[in-house]
C-alpha positions as CSV (number, residue, x, y, z in Angstrom):
1,M,418.1,227.6,97.1
2,A,416.7,229.1,94.0
3,Q,414.2,226.3,93.6
4,L,413.1,226.8,97.2
5,T,412.5,230.5,96.6
6,E,410.6,229.7,93.4
7,A,408.5,227.2,95.2
8,V,407.7,229.7,98.0
9,Q,406.8,232.3,95.4
10,A,404.5,229.9,93.5
11,A,402.8,228.8,96.7
12,T,402.3,232.4,97.8
13,A,400.8,233.3,94.4
14,K,398.5,230.3,94.5
15,R,397.3,231.2,98.1
16,E,396.7,234.8,97.1
17,R,394.7,233.7,94.0
18,A,392.7,231.3,96.2
19,E,391.9,234.1,98.7
20,L,390.9,236.4,95.9
21,D,388.6,233.7,94.4
22,A,387.0,233.1,97.8
23,A,386.5,236.8,98.4
24,E,384.8,237.2,95.0
25,A,382.6,234.2,95.6
26,N,381.7,235.5,99.1
27,L,380.7,238.9,97.6
28,R,378.4,237.3,95.1
29,R,376.9,235.1,97.8
30,Q,376.3,238.1,100.1
31,Q,374.7,240.1,97.2
32,K,372.4,237.2,96.5
33,L,371.5,236.8,100.2
34,L,370.8,240.6,100.4
35,A,368.5,240.3,97.4
36,L,366.7,237.5,99.1
37,G,366.4,239.5,102.4
38,S,368.7,237.1,104.3
39,A,371.7,239.4,104.6
40,H,372.5,242.9,105.7
41,K,373.9,245.7,103.5
42,S,376.8,245.8,106.0
43,D,377.6,242.1,105.1
44,V,377.9,243.1,101.5
45,N,380.0,246.2,102.3
46,R,382.4,244.0,104.4
47,A,382.7,241.5,101.5
48,Q,383.4,244.4,99.1
49,E,386.0,245.9,101.4
50,K,387.8,242.5,101.8
51,L,387.8,242.0,98.0
52,A,389.2,245.5,97.5
53,E,391.9,244.9,100.2
54,L,393.0,241.7,98.4
55,K,393.0,243.4,95.0
56,S,395.1,246.4,96.2
57,P,398.8,246.3,95.4
58,K,401.0,244.9,98.1
59,N,403.5,247.4,99.7
């Protein structure tokens, strides 16, 4: 049972890290697109909010 719990925790941590990495990449992409005139400031703001949400402590 302990191994299962550890596996779940490891998988959860891996998923959270992947989500954070994706949010960081998305923010960089939106910032580049904004600089090129192909995105809106609201897209960058939304990407920043998502990243902040993922970085905030859980519970």
